[in-house]
N, C-alpha and C positions, 0 to 999 in steps of 0.2 A: 519399779525403778522410777525415781522422781525425774521431772523434766530437767534436762541438762542446762546449766547456766549459759547465759548469752556469750560469755567469753570462750566457751567451748564449742558452741554451736556454729562456729565458723568465723567469728570475728567480723561479721558483716554489720555495718551500721545501718540505721534507719533510712539513710539518704542514698543507699546503694541503688543504682539503676537496675530494676528488675526486668531485664531484657526477655526473660522466658516466662514472665508472669502469666498464669493460666494454662501453661502447657502441662500435659499429663505425662508423668514418668513412672513406668512400672519397674519396681526393684525386686529382684528375686532373692529371697532369704530374709529372715527376720531376727537374727541373733543380736545381742547387745552391741557388738562391734559394728553392725550395719546401721544401727541407730544414728551414728554420727553423720553418715551419708544422707539419711532421710532428713535429719535436722538441717543440714546445709542446704539441701534442695528446697525445703520449706522456706528458708530465709531468702531464697532467690525468687520466691513467689510461685513456685512450681506446685502443682497438685500431685503429691506423691501417692503412689499405690503400692502397697507391699503385699506380697503373697508368699506363703510358706505353709508347710503341713501342720505346724503347731499353732493352735488358736491363740495361745497366750504369749507368743513371742514378743520381745521387748520392742523391736522396731515398729511393730504394728500399732503400738500405743501412741506413736508420734506421727503416723501417716494420715493423710487426708482420707484415704480409704484403705481397707485391708481385706484380704480374702484368704481362705484356707486351702487354696489349690497348691499342691506340692510342686516345688520348683523343678522336680525331676519329671513331672508330668507335662511333657512338651505340648501335647495336643490340648490339654486342659489350660495351660498358660496362654497358648496362642488364641484359644477361644475367648479367654478372659480379656486379653489385650484388644481383640477386635470389638468385643462388646463394650469396653470402656473407651474405645477410640484413643488409645495412647499414642503419644508423639515420639516416645523413645523407650528403650529398655536398658537396664543395667543389672549386672550381677552384684550382690553385696559381698560381704567378707566370707566367702565359702567356696573353696576350691571345687568341691564336688558338684557345684551348680554351673561351672563355666561351660561344660559341654552343652547343657540345656540352654544356657544363654545364647550360645552360638546358633543352635538350631531354631530357637524362637525368633531371633532377629532375622535369620535367613528366610524363615517362613513368612514373616511380616514385611520383608523388604526394608528393614530399618538398619541404621548404622550399627556395626559390631566390630570391636577392635580385635576379635579373635577369628581367624579362619579355621576351617576344619583341620588343616595340617598343623596349625599351631596348637589347637586343642589336643590333637593326638600326641603331640610331643610333651606338653606340660601337664596334662591331666593324669598321666600314669607314670609312676616312678620308674618302672623298668624301661619304658620307651624313652623317657627323658634321659636316663643314665646312658643308654646306648647312643643317643644323639650327641650328648656331651663328649663322649669318647671320640667321635668322629672329628671333633674340633680341638682335640688335645686337651680337653677338660676332664680331669679324672674324677671318677666316682669312688665310693668306699669299696674296698675289696669285698667280694661277694662269694658265697658258697651256694652252688646249685642245689636246689631242693624244690620239689613240687608236692602236691597233695598226696601223691602215692607214697611218699616217705620211704623211698628205696633204701635198703640197708647200706648199700655201697655208697650212696650219697651222704647218709647220716654219718658214716665213719670218717668222712673227709672234713666235717665241721670242726673248727678249732674255736673253743669257747674262750671268753664270752662273746656272744653274738646278739645283734638286734634283729628281731623279727617284726616285719611291718607290712600292712596291706599296701598294694601299689596305688590305690586310688582313694586314700583318706588322709587326713592331716590333723594337726593340733594334738598329736599324741594318741589319737583314737586307734585302738587295735594294735598298739605297739608294746613289745615286751623285751626286756633284756634277759637272756638265758645263760646259765652257767653250767648246765648239764643236759643230758639227753631227755630226762623226764620233763624238765622245764621247756625244752624245745618242742616237744609234742603238744603240750598245752598251749604254747605260744602260737604255733601254727594254726590250731583250731580257733584261737582268738582272732588272729589276723584274717583268716578266711571268713569268719563271721562278720568282720567289719569291711569286707571288700565286695562291692557289687559285681566286680569282674571275676571274683574267685581266684585272685592271684596275690602272691606275697613275695617278699624278698627276705633273704637271710644274709646279713652283712656283719663284718667285723665290728665289734662294739668299740667305738672310738672314745678315748679318754684324753682329750687334748683341747686346744683352743678352738672356740666355736665362733663363727662370723656370719654376718648378713650383708648382702650387697643388693642395694635397691636402685632400680633403673626406672627412668621416665622416658616415654616415647611420645613425640609430637610430630605428626606429619612426616614420619621417617627419620627424625633426628633423635638419636639416642644419647641420654645423659646419665652418668653415674651420680645419682642424687645424694646417696649417703652410703658409707661403708663403715660398719661398726662391729664391736665385739659383743657376743652374747654370753650370758652366764646361766647355768642351769642347776637345779637342786640335786643333791645326792642323799637327801633324807628319805627317799622312797625307793629303796633297793628293789631291783627286779622290774621296775616300771620305767616308762619313757621319762627322760629327764626334762621336766617342764621348766620353761624359762623363768628366771628370776629378775631379768632385766638386761640392759645393754648400755654400753658407753660409746660415745661418738667423739671424734673419729677413731677407727680401729688402729691399734698399734702396728698392724701389719699392712696398712693402707698403701705404703710405698711399694712394698713387694707385690701386692695384688696388682697394682697398675703395671708393674714391670713384667709380671709373669702370666697373668690370666685375663686381664681386662680386654685386650685386643681380640683374643680368641672368643670371648663371650660376645663381643660386639659383632664379630663376623658370623657367629652362629645365629644371633638374633636377626641380622640382616638377611641371611640366606634362607631362613625359614619364613621370612616375610613379615616380621613385626614392624608396624608403622606407628601404632598408637597404643596407649595403655600404660600400665605400671606393672613391674615384674620384680619379684624377689628371688634371689639365689641364696641358699644357705650352704655353708661349707665349713669343714673342719680344716685346721692348719696344723701340720705336724712336720717337723724336720725339713722346712723349706718348701713343702708341697701343699697345695690346696686340694681338698677332696669334697666336691659338691655332693650334697645328699638330698636336697629338697628344693622345690620351687613353688611359686604361686603367681599366677597371671591375673592379679586383681589386687584391690586394696588389702593391706595386711592387718590382721588382728593386733599386731604389735603397734600399728599406726605410726610408723616413722614419718608419714606425711604431715603429722602435726608439728614435728620438729622442723621439717623442711619449710613449712609455711612460716613458722616463727622466725627462722633465720633468713630465708630467702624471699619471703613475701609471695610465695607461689603455692596455691592450694590444689593438690591433685584431685580433690573431690570436684571442684569447679571444672577442672579440665575434663574429667570423665563425663560429667553431666553435660557440658557443652558438646562433647563428641556425640553422646547419645542422641542429642536433639538436632545436631547440625551435620555430623559427619567429620567435623574438624575440632580437635581439642586445643588448638593454638590459642594461648592467652597473651594479651598485650602487655601484662605487667608481671614483674618478678622474674626470677630465673628458676628453671626446674630442678635446682639443687646445686649444692657445693659440697663435695665429699669431704672437704677440709673445714666446712662450717664457718668460713670467713674468720678463722682463728678462734672461734668460740668452742666451748665444751658442752656436751649435752648427754643426757641419760634418760632411760626409762627404768622405773623401779616397780617391779611386780610384787604383789603380796598374795602368796598362796596359802590356802586354808586346809587344815586337816578335815577329815570327815566329821559330820555332826551338824546340828542346827545352830545357826548364829543367834546368840542372845543379845550381844552388844558389840557395836563398832565404835572405836574412838579415834580421834586424831585427824579426821578428814574435813572437819567443819570450817576451817578458815584458810584452806589452801588458795582460794581465789585472791586473798590479800597479799600473797607472797609473790613478788615479781620473778622469783627464780622458777616458779612452777607455772607452766604454760597450759597444762591440761590435766584433768583427772577423768579417767574412763573407768567407771565403777560398774562391775558386772553383777555383784551380789549385794544384798542388803539384810538388815536384821529380820529374822524369821525364815530366811531361806535355809535349805538343808543341802549340804554337800554330801552326795551319795557316795558309797564306796566305789562305784564304777566311774565316778568323776575324778578320783584320785589317780594321777598319772597323765592327765590331759588338761587342757586349758579351761575346762569347766570349773576347776577348783580355784580360779583366780578371783580374788575379792575385788581388786582394783589395780589400775596401772597409773602411776604418776609420771609426768613428763617435765624434765628440767632443762633449762638453757642458762649457762653461766659464762662469765668472762674468763675464768681460769679453772684449771682442774682442782685447785685447792678450794675454791668457792663451791664447786660442784660436790666435792667430797663432803664438805660441811653440810650441805643441803641434804644429801643422801643419808648421812648419819642422823641428822635431826628427824627426818621422817621415819626412819627405821625405828627410832625410839618412841615416837609419838603415835604411830598408827598401830592400833591393837584391835583384836577381835577375840571374843570369848563365847564359848558355847552356852547353852541354857543352864549348865551346871557350874559355870564359872571357870572352865578350863581354857587355857591359852590355845588358840587355833592357828595363829600365823607361823609359818615355817621360817627358818633362818634365811637371811638374805645372802648375797654374794660378798666376797672380800673386797671392800670398796678401795682401800689403799692399793692393793695388788692390781685391781682392774685399771686404776688410773695411773699406774706407774709411780706411785708415791712411796713404794717400798720395794725391796728386792724380791 
């Protein structure tokens, strides 16, 4: 992956005061989404150290130093941190590493935005679901089933259902099932993707999908953005991978009336004071059904839109917290769920399996004032494996738009849908269809 352009690397100019210059920051995880965090820290003059199990991870290519210590290896990471004399630790864009991040920080006596109680709630989908119910936040209707696959439990399952591991994300280990045969295979897949050996079987929801993104600074909670998500239906039987999102959500008013206060009470009572957190929910018949969470920067990167609209960068907040114990920033506001009257979107380009022979249409996005960022995961020569289909590993790139009106936004989304193309080595089209732009933005019934 080529070096990211300056306008994406955080928008920091050469005259920025580098208050943390020379400090050492250890970042757990090296996927492409974590690269943006590394680049931003680099621009602050920080010596970034990235560690992950995979030697060729993208974020490592941009770090001051990199190591192949698995982020799950707490003892190994602690030893590395001591040897390098790090001043702070952060988790990258990986839910699975949040528990390790907490343990590493505690062992080193360094600031950590996650306590063990918070980790226990947000790292495992079943614990998170039970916690939400205590605060009047509903989860997806569930069918009890465990690895014993008892006949009386299987008979109670009403298809279609979604089977997923309790401790993985990004679509990994998830399967939609329409019959018993598919259910048995899906359970095996989910168990193989779960380090805890636990899974959920839930009603398969086919309704509006939303994201609610919160920012926490020294105990102050802000709903930074609330948006609608759209997923592909071109891959039957697999997890519905995101195609993009539009901001603000058409259900934002109802969310604030019905769910926001309950969510804030839950956050407060389990002890969240700092960090960023995503809730994902379905909306159906006047009710919200929360189905996922992530207590870290998101792969969808709504923080890029928040920064573009509000002048507040969550990456800087998290870095400051890691190095000082306080993420309070003097400038910008940590979000405006109504985007100050603007309209925004992310547009994802998903690829079918195969080897990428040619990519078109991404060469001049930096000259377009409507496009504030391009986060490219794959490049020519990369191969999308069959097991990548159905999770976020099949994402070619994500484009980020901010516009003054929904009509301007619709025009921009249509333009890039037409111009961004990818072909395999045999010349076959690889990009999946996108979401219905006019319907998403309320420009048609």
